[in-house]
GUTORRO-301206 format. One record per residue (C-alpha): y, z, x; residue in one letter; residue number from 1. Coordinates in steps of 0.5 Angstrom, whole numbers, always signed. Each point is the difference from the previous one (the first is absolute). Example, Ala and Ser with C-alpha at 12.3 -4.5 7.8 and 13.67 -1.06 7.14 Angstrom:
# GUTORRO-301206
<pt Y="-9" Z="+16" X="+25" resn="A" resi="1"/>
<pt Y="+7" Z="-2" X="+2" resn="S" resi="2"/>
***
This chain:
# GUTORRO-301206
<pt Y="+28" Z="-120" X="-114" resn="S" resi="1"/>
<pt Y="+4" Z="-7" X="-2" resn="V" resi="2"/>
<pt Y="+5" Z="+1" X="-5" resn="E" resi="3"/>
<pt Y="+4" Z="-7" X="-2" resn="G" resi="4"/>
<pt Y="-3" Z="-3" X="+6" resn="G" resi="5"/>
<pt Y="+3" Z="+5" X="+5" resn="T" resi="6"/>
<pt Y="-5" Z="+4" X="+4" resn="L" resi="7"/>
<pt Y="+2" Z="+8" X="-1" resn="V" resi="8"/>
<pt Y="-3" Z="+5" X="+5" resn="L" resi="9"/>
<pt Y="+1" Z="+7" X="-1" resn="I" resi="10"/>
<pt Y="+0" Z="+4" X="+7" resn="L" resi="11"/>
<pt Y="-1" Z="+7" X="+0" resn="E" resi="12"/>
<pt Y="+0" Z="+5" X="+7" resn="K" resi="13"/>
<pt Y="-5" Z="+4" X="+2" resn="D" resi="14"/>
<pt Y="+5" Z="+4" X="+4" resn="T" resi="15"/>
<pt Y="+7" Z="+2" X="-1" resn="K" resi="16"/>
<pt Y="+3" Z="-4" X="+6" resn="S" resi="17"/>
<pt Y="+4" Z="-6" X="+2" resn="W" resi="18"/>
<pt Y="-4" Z="-7" X="+0" resn="W" resi="19"/>
<pt Y="+1" Z="-3" X="+6" resn="E" resi="20"/>
<pt Y="-2" Z="-7" X="-4" resn="T" resi="21"/>
<pt Y="-2" Z="-2" X="-7" resn="V" resi="22"/>
<pt Y="-6" Z="-4" X="+3" resn="I" resi="23"/>
<pt Y="-3" Z="+0" X="+6" resn="T" resi="24"/>
<pt Y="+3" Z="-5" X="+5" resn="G" resi="25"/>
<pt Y="+7" Z="+0" X="-4" resn="D" resi="26"/>
<pt Y="+6" Z="+1" X="+4" resn="D" resi="27"/>
<pt Y="+1" Z="+8" X="+1" resn="E" resi="28"/>
<pt Y="+5" Z="+3" X="-6" resn="I" resi="29"/>
<pt Y="+7" Z="+2" X="+4" resn="D" resi="30"/>
<pt Y="+1" Z="+6" X="-4" resn="T" resi="31"/>
<pt Y="+7" Z="+1" X="+4" resn="D" resi="32"/>
<pt Y="+2" Z="-6" X="-5" resn="L" resi="33"/>
<pt Y="+0" Z="+5" X="-6" resn="V" resi="34"/>
<pt Y="+7" Z="+2" X="-2" resn="D" resi="35"/>
<pt Y="-1" Z="+8" X="+0" resn="S" resi="36"/>
<pt Y="+7" Z="+1" X="-1" resn="T" resi="37"/>
<pt Y="+1" Z="-1" X="-7" resn="T" resi="38"/>
<pt Y="+2" Z="+7" X="-4" resn="K" resi="39"/>
<pt Y="-5" Z="+1" X="-6" resn="I" resi="40"/>
<pt Y="+6" Z="+0" X="-5" resn="H" resi="41"/>
<pt Y="+1" Z="-7" X="+2" resn="D" resi="42"/>
<pt Y="-6" Z="-2" X="-3" resn="Y" resi="43"/>
<pt Y="-1" Z="-1" X="-7" resn="D" resi="44"/>
<pt Y="-3" Z="+6" X="-4" resn="E" resi="45"/>
<pt Y="-8" Z="-3" X="+0" resn="A" resi="46"/>
<pt Y="+1" Z="-1" X="+7" resn="T" resi="47"/>
<pt Y="+2" Z="+7" X="+1" resn="Q" resi="48"/>
<pt Y="-5" Z="+3" X="-4" resn="G" resi="49"/>
<pt Y="-5" Z="-4" X="+4" resn="A" resi="50"/>
<pt Y="+3" Z="+3" X="+7" resn="I" resi="51"/>
<pt Y="+0" Z="+7" X="-3" resn="R" resi="52"/>
<pt Y="-7" Z="-1" X="-2" resn="K" resi="53"/>
<pt Y="-2" Z="-2" X="+7" resn="I" resi="54"/>
<pt Y="+3" Z="+6" X="+3" resn="F" resi="55"/>
<pt Y="-3" Z="+5" X="-5" resn="F" resi="56"/>
<pt Y="-7" Z="-3" X="+1" resn="D" resi="57"/>
<pt Y="+1" Z="+0" X="+8" resn="H" resi="58"/>
<pt Y="+2" Z="+7" X="+0" resn="R" resi="59"/>
<pt Y="-5" Z="+2" X="-5" resn="Q" resi="60"/>
<pt Y="-5" Z="-3" X="+5" resn="D" resi="61"/>
<pt Y="+2" Z="+3" X="+6" resn="R" resi="62"/>
<pt Y="+0" Z="+7" X="-4" resn="L" resi="63"/>
<pt Y="-7" Z="-2" X="-2" resn="G" resi="64"/>
<pt Y="+2" Z="+1" X="-8" resn="L" resi="65"/>
<pt Y="-1" Z="-5" X="-5" resn="P" resi="66"/>
<pt Y="+4" Z="-7" X="-1" resn="S" resi="67"/>
<pt Y="+4" Z="-1" X="-6" resn="S" resi="68"/>
<pt Y="-5" Z="-5" X="-3" resn="D" resi="69"/>
<pt Y="-5" Z="+6" X="+1" resn="E" resi="70"/>
<pt Y="+5" Z="+5" X="-3" resn="I" resi="71"/>
<pt Y="+1" Z="-5" X="-6" resn="L" resi="72"/>
<pt Y="-7" Z="-1" X="-1" resn="G" resi="73"/>
<pt Y="-2" Z="+7" X="+0" resn="K" resi="74"/>
<pt Y="+6" Z="+1" X="-5" resn="G" resi="75"/>
<pt Y="-3" Z="-5" X="-5" resn="K" resi="76"/>
<pt Y="-7" Z="+3" X="+0" resn="Q" resi="77"/>
<pt Y="+3" Z="+6" X="-2" resn="K" resi="78"/>
<pt Y="+3" Z="-2" X="-6" resn="G" resi="79"/>
<pt Y="+5" Z="-4" X="+2" resn="G" resi="80"/>
<pt Y="+4" Z="+5" X="+4" resn="E" resi="81"/>
<pt Y="+3" Z="-1" X="+6" resn="I" resi="82"/>
<pt Y="+1" Z="+6" X="+5" resn="P" resi="83"/>
<pt Y="+6" Z="+2" X="+3" resn="T" resi="84"/>
<pt Y="+1" Z="-2" X="+7" resn="L" resi="85"/>
***
């Protein structure tokens, strides 16, 4: 879509893996440049929550269990109750 003269693209992955490039033909993304040494408590609360959600959803996926969004979605369908994890 175009918003305020800026083209906005939303890209979704179809598999859970690192992208080599965003657009075919671009330079390869060097994941070694990502600083993965930062401790979770060094981030603000919103970022900490997002990181914890990613870890939780990854674990759930490995175990064949529902993601946090699926759990919350099911809870809302049952009268708004959120199941205990």
